[in-house]
N, C-alpha and C positions, 0 to 999 in steps of 0.2 A: 387538480394536481399538476404541477410543472412538468413532471416526467411522463405524464400519460401519453402512450403511443409514441414515445421519442426514444431513439437509440442515442444516448449521450456520449457514447464513446467514439464517435466519428470525429476525426481531427485532420488537419491539413499538415501533411509532412514538412511542408515548406516553412513552417513556424516551429519546428522542433529542432533544437541543435543537434548536430552529429555527435553521437556519443563514443566515437572511435577511442578516445582517450579517458573515457569515464569508467570508473570502478563503482559499482552499484551494489549494496547489500539488500536482501530482502529477508525479513523476519516474518515467518508464517505461523499462526495459530493452527494447532491441530484440531481444535474444537470445531465442529461443524465442518469437517475437512471436505465434504462434497462441494461446499461453497468456497472455502479458502483455497482448495487446490484449483479451482477454476480461476480464481482471482490471480493466483501466482502464474497460471499458463498464460493469461492476458498479459500480466506485466512482463513476464520473461520474453514473451514473443514481441511485444512493443519494443522493449529495450534492443533486441536483436535486430528487429526491423530498422530501428534508427541508428545503427552502427556500434552498439556495444557489444564487445566480444564476449562470446559465451563463457570463457574462462575468467572474465571480469564481472561475473555475476555470481555473488556468494549468497547461498540460501541457507538459512538455519531455521529451525523449527522450535517453537515453544508450546507448552500444553494448552494454554487458552489466551483470550484477549487480554486478560490482566496481567499476564507475564510478557506482553509485548514491549512495554517500555524497558524492563530489565533485559530483555533479549537485544534490544536496540543498544542499549547502553553498553553491555558486554561486547557487541560487535564493534562499536566505535573505540572501545578501549583495547581491544586485542587484534584488530584487522584494519588496515587501511582502506577505507571507503570513501567516495566523495559525497555520498548520500545514500539513504535508507528508505525503503518502502516497507511499511508495516502493516501486515494483512491479518485481518480477522473478521469474524462474523458473530454478532451476539443477537439473538432472537428473543423478543419479549416473553416472558413467561407470566406466572401468576403472582410472582413476589417481587420485592424490591431488588433483588439480586441483579437484575438488568441494569437498573439505575447505577448502582454502585460499581458494577464491572465497566460500564461504558464511561462514567465519570472519571473513574481511576485510570483507565486505559488513556482516555483523551488528555487528561492533565499531565499524566506521565510522559506520554509522548512529546507533548509541546515543551516540557521541561528538559527532556533529554536533547532535543533539537537545540534548544537555546542554550544549554550548557555546553554543547560542543561545538556550537556554531556550525552545524551541518544540516542540511535539509533531511528531516525525518518526516516522510510524507505518510498521511493519515488515510489508509485504505481498510479502515474499520466499518463495516456494514452494521448498522444498528436499525435492524427492521422489526416490524411487528409481526411479521409471519414468514414462515419458510418460503413461501411463494414469492414475496418481495425480495428475499435473498436471492432466490433462483433467477428472477427477473433482472437483477443488477450484477450478477456474475456469469454473464454470457446468455442471458435471456433477452426479452424484448427491449429492455432499457439499456442493453449494452454489457459491458464489462468494466466495473470501476478499476480493476487491475489495469487496464490500458490507460484510463485516464490519470491515474496515479503514477505510472511509468512516465508519461509525457510531463506531468507536474514535477516529477523528481529530476528528470534531465533539463527542464527549463530553470529550476532553482540551482541545480550545480552549475549551469552556464551563467546565471545571474551572479553567482558568488564569485565566478572568476572575472567579472568585469570591473570590480572595484579595485 
């Protein structure tokens, strides 16, 4: 496994743009909130650490991962943000529900980003077990919220270079 024994959230601040003039939205699923709220903390802390002002981070909540695309679309239609981090966690169960939720959320998030020409960064954990989700939300593999905050800042910066 590529992530075994590796914290993937370590990054070099020298390669992250200063976010002093960025406004970032975060849409967070309330489902599996012990996981998603850890991801939110990682994302928020990373944005602030890299210059984004606290009052330029807008956080909204949706019931579950399937509602993330609509939440992101509502945010883009009603609030000015430079980019959005969509945070969720879906854990494999015994039915196909996992597949439908993951597929719908993934396609929906991609479509929202393309429709509005704004970064909509995918911070949706799709794990087989709760332990895997714990490991990726502040555990032994780091915090995907950190990685997604860095990705969002890089994409906002990229959009400003054209």
